[in-house]
C-alpha positions in Angstrom: 29.7 126.7 25.8 29.3 125.5 28.8 30.1 128.0 31.9 33.4 128.2 33.8 34.4 126.3 36.7 36.8 127.3 39.1 38.2 125.9 42.8 39.9 128.9 44.9 41.8 127.8 47.7 43.5 129.8 50.7 43.2 130.4 54.2 44.2 129.9 57.9 44.8 133.7 58.0 42.5 136.9 56.3 46.1 137.1 54.6 45.1 133.7 52.7 41.4 134.2 52.6 40.8 137.7 51.4 43.1 137.6 48.3 41.3 134.7 47.2 37.8 136.3 47.7 39.1 139.5 45.5 40.1 137.0 42.6 36.9 135.2 43.3 35.0 138.4 42.8 36.8 139.5 39.8 36.5 136.2 38.1 32.6 136.4 38.8 32.5 140.0 37.5 34.1 138.8 34.2 32.2 135.5 33.9 28.7 136.0 35.6 27.7 132.2 35.0 30.7 130.7 36.2 30.5 128.3 39.1 32.8 128.4 42.2 34.1 126.4 45.3 36.3 127.2 47.8 38.6 124.5 49.4 40.1 125.2 52.9 41.0 123.6 56.3 37.9 122.6 58.0 38.6 124.1 61.4 40.1 127.3 60.4 38.3 131.1 59.8 37.7 130.2 55.8 34.8 127.9 56.8 32.9 131.2 58.3 34.3 134.2 56.1 34.2 132.6 52.5 30.2 131.6 53.2 29.9 135.4 54.4 31.4 136.5 51.2 28.9 134.3 49.3 30.8 131.3 48.1 30.5 127.7 48.7 33.4 125.9 50.7 34.6 122.5 51.6 36.6 121.5 54.0 39.9 119.2 54.0 41.6 117.7 57.5 44.7 119.7 57.4 47.3 121.6 59.3 50.6 122.7 59.2 53.8 121.4 61.1 54.3 122.8 64.3 58.2 124.0 64.1 58.6 122.4 67.5 58.5 118.7 67.9 54.8 117.9 69.5 52.4 115.2 69.3 50.1 117.1 66.9 52.8 116.7 64.1 52.5 112.7 64.4 49.1 113.4 62.7 50.3 115.4 59.8 51.2 112.1 57.5 47.7 110.8 58.2 46.2 114.6 57.5 48.1 115.1 54.5 46.8 111.4 52.9 43.5 112.2 54.1 43.6 115.7 52.1 45.0 114.3 49.2 42.4 111.8 48.7 39.5 114.4 49.7 40.9 116.9 47.0 41.1 114.0 44.3 37.8 113.8 45.0 36.6 117.2 45.1 38.7 117.9 41.8 36.8 114.6 40.1 33.4 115.5 41.3 33.4 119.4 40.2 35.8 119.4 37.2 37.4 123.0 37.5 38.4 124.6 34.5 41.5 126.2 36.6 42.3 126.2 40.2 44.1 129.1 42.1 45.8 128.8 45.4 46.5 132.3 47.6 48.7 129.8 50.1 47.7 128.2 53.6 47.6 124.6 54.4 44.7 123.6 52.3 45.7 125.2 48.8 48.8 122.4 49.0 46.9 119.1 48.6 44.6 121.0 46.3 46.9 122.6 44.0 49.4 119.4 44.1 46.2 117.0 43.0 44.9 119.6 40.1 48.4 120.0 38.8 49.2 116.3 38.5 45.6 116.0 36.7 47.0 118.7 34.4 44.1 120.9 35.5 45.8 124.9 34.7 46.8 126.1 38.0 48.2 129.4 39.4 49.6 130.4 42.5 49.4 134.1 44.3 52.2 134.7 46.7 51.5 137.6 49.1 54.7 138.3 51.0 58.4 139.1 49.8 59.4 135.4 51.5 57.0 132.6 50.5 55.6 130.0 52.6 56.5 126.4 52.8 53.3 125.6 50.5 53.8 127.9 47.7 57.4 127.4 47.8 56.8 123.1 47.5 54.0 124.1 44.6 55.9 126.2 42.4 57.4 123.7 40.8 54.1 122.3 39.4 52.0 124.9 39.0 51.9 127.3 35.5 52.1 130.5 37.1 53.0 132.3 39.9 52.1 136.0 40.6 54.1 137.9 43.3 53.7 141.3 44.8 57.8 141.9 45.6 60.6 141.8 43.3 63.3 139.1 43.6 61.9 136.1 44.2 63.4 134.2 41.2 65.4 132.8 44.3 62.4 130.8 45.5 60.7 130.1 42.1 61.1 129.6 38.4 61.9 132.8 37.3 59.9 132.0 33.9 56.6 131.2 35.6 56.7 134.5 37.8 54.1 137.6 37.4 54.8 140.8 39.3 51.0 141.7 39.8 51.0 143.0 43.0 48.2 141.7 45.6 44.9 141.4 45.4 42.5 143.8 47.2 38.8 143.8 48.3 36.8 146.2 46.0 35.4 148.1 48.7 38.5 149.6 49.7 39.2 151.6 46.3 36.1 153.8 47.6 37.4 154.5 51.6 37.8 158.3 50.5 34.3 158.6 49.6 33.1 156.8 52.8 34.6 159.2 55.4 30.9 160.6 56.6 29.6 157.0 56.7 32.2 155.5 58.7 32.2 158.0 61.5 28.3 157.5 61.2 28.6 153.7 61.5 30.9 153.9 64.4 29.1 156.9 66.1 32.3 158.9 66.3 32.8 162.6 67.1 33.9 164.0 64.0 35.9 166.7 65.9 38.1 164.3 67.3 40.7 162.4 65.6 40.0 158.7 65.4 42.5 155.9 65.9 42.1 152.3 64.4 44.1 149.6 65.8 44.9 146.5 63.7 46.4 143.6 64.9 45.4 140.6 62.1 42.2 138.4 62.0 43.6 136.5 65.0 44.4 139.3 67.3 48.4 140.4 68.1 49.1 140.0 71.9 52.0 142.8 72.0 49.6 145.4 70.5 46.9 144.2 72.6 49.1 145.1 75.6 50.3 148.4 74.6 46.9 149.5 73.4 45.7 148.4 76.9 48.8 150.2 78.4 47.8 153.8 76.7 43.9 154.1 77.1 44.6 157.0 79.5 47.3 158.6 77.3 44.8 158.1 74.2 42.2 160.0 76.2 44.5 162.6 77.3 45.2 163.2 73.3 41.3 163.3 73.2 41.6 160.3 70.5 39.0 158.4 69.7 39.8 154.4 69.7 38.3 151.5 67.4 40.5 148.3 68.1 40.2 144.9 66.6 42.0 142.7 69.5 41.4 139.3 67.5 38.8 136.9 68.7 41.7 135.1 70.5 41.9 138.0 72.8 38.1 139.4 72.5 37.1 138.0 76.0 39.9 139.3 77.8 39.6 143.3 76.5 36.1 143.6 76.0 35.8 145.2 79.2 37.2 148.5 77.6 34.2 149.2 76.1 33.0 151.0 79.1 36.1 153.2 78.4 35.0 156.7 77.1 35.8 156.9 73.4 36.9 153.4 73.3 35.2 150.5 71.1 36.9 146.9 71.1 35.9 144.0 68.7 37.0 140.9 68.2 36.9 141.3 64.5 35.7 144.1 61.8 33.4 143.0 59.3 33.2 146.4 57.6 36.8 147.3 57.3 36.1 149.7 54.5 34.1 152.2 57.1 36.5 151.3 60.0 39.4 152.7 57.2 37.4 155.4 56.4 36.5 156.5 59.8 40.4 156.7 60.9 42.8 159.2 60.8 45.6 157.1 62.1 46.1 153.4 62.2 48.5 151.2 64.1 49.0 147.9 62.1 51.1 144.5 62.0 52.7 144.4 58.5 51.5 141.7 57.1 51.6 141.6 53.3 48.1 141.8 52.8 47.7 144.3 55.5 50.6 146.6 53.7 48.9 146.3 50.3 45.6 147.5 51.7 47.0 150.5 53.6 48.8 151.9 50.4 45.5 151.7 49.0 43.6 153.3 51.6 46.5 156.3 52.0 46.2 157.0 55.7 48.8 157.7 57.9 50.2 154.3 59.6 52.5 153.4 62.6 53.7 149.9 61.7 54.4 147.4 64.6 55.8 144.0 62.7 55.7 140.9 64.2 59.0 139.6 64.8 57.9 136.0 65.1 57.6 135.4 61.5 59.8 133.0 58.8 62.7 135.3 58.0 61.2 138.5 59.9 59.3 139.4 56.7 56.9 141.8 58.3 59.7 143.9 59.6 61.1 144.1 55.8 57.5 144.8 54.6 57.1 147.5 56.8 60.4 148.8 56.3 60.5 148.8 52.8 57.4 151.4 53.2 58.8 153.4 56.2 62.2 153.8 54.0 60.1 156.0 51.7 59.1 158.0 54.0 55.8 156.9 53.5 55.0 155.3 57.3 56.4 155.1 61.1 58.0 151.9 61.9 58.5 150.8 65.6 59.7 147.6 66.6 57.9 145.7 69.3 61.3 145.8 71.6 61.4 150.2 70.8 57.8 150.3 72.0 58.4 151.2 75.4 61.0 153.8 74.6 59.3 155.7 71.4 55.7 154.7 71.0 54.2 157.5 73.1 56.7 160.5 71.5 56.2 159.0 67.7 52.1 159.0 68.3 51.8 162.2 70.1 54.1 164.1 67.4 52.1 162.1 64.7 48.1 163.3 65.7 49.6 166.7 66.9 51.2 167.1 63.1 48.9 167.6 60.4 51.6 168.4 57.6 53.6 165.1 58.9 49.8 163.3 58.4 49.2 164.6 55.0 53.0 163.7 53.7 52.3 160.2 55.1 49.1 159.8 53.2 50.5 161.1 49.9 53.5 158.9 50.0 51.9 155.6 51.0 49.5 155.7 48.6 52.0 156.5 45.5 53.1 153.1 46.5 49.5 151.5 45.8 49.1 148.3 43.3 45.4 149.6 42.5 45.4 147.1 39.3 46.4 143.7 41.2 43.6 141.8 41.1 42.7 142.5 37.8 46.0 141.5 36.5 46.1 138.3 38.2 42.7 137.6 36.7 44.3 138.6 33.3 46.8 135.5 34.0 43.9 133.1 35.1 42.4 134.0 31.5 45.4 133.4 29.6 45.8 129.8 31.4 42.0 129.2 30.5 42.8 130.6 26.7 45.4 127.8 26.4 
């Protein structure tokens, strides 16, 4: 039998790229001879991150529609037609046995074309509120893997499989890597360490918060590993000169950063929340208020309501942050309680469950 061929598409942000890579890695472990091709948006971060993960990628000339009227929107119909043609050509040349989409602009044209050719196709929706691409694709694809209950209001019920979000394998052993992580970041193991994450592109409000509190962290004797995002690195790299502060545009070894930290400050995107449940460290969520249906706040609240994390809304940071943070770092019992409760929410088997669904499509 000839080896299987898989196309995976997802991108724009780490939240779409890493699930696609995790699914590819699991497929590869089951089918070592299989061929893989990723399809992304030609000017987005997947063009760099996917080859770093060891996979080939092709780019489409595609971007989303801006919510406000802009000149960029005038180019959208041309980009869409161009991307549909290119996706058709890629599918015709590569001839995949199955196609998997994890959201983002490029997965729209690709899965649209795959489904129209009758190629088995699956989408994975990370959020409690689906993006426009996956909502449009739902009628066309065979299977929809989701991470939250209650998505029947967006997707055909008979296609939905509750699997959880796929997580990179290297995060499953974080607990065993503490010493390795502390060495990698040259940390003093007698002090507590804070890991700050604003997503792959960065989060302006979180960066402002950290900058305003550098003296406060110093007074608390806290070491800070700060991923500020590539959009903000030039603005904040000066703080590498501060004692106990390390600023990064992006953290390539996330497993070691998680392992080295005692407390984490993070946005509440769906993949971040899923990863942090598996990592099992005390978390302060600061959700972005600027996303569709305020879904980050909903994600964070679903964890905080179970006494498994601390939620501070952006509008409350001035009033609440220092009190909440100093109480957390000074209270080991509270840290242990949050750790235990967030880990209880982890879905460790999500990637396997999604690949099981891909296999069912192959058998059909």
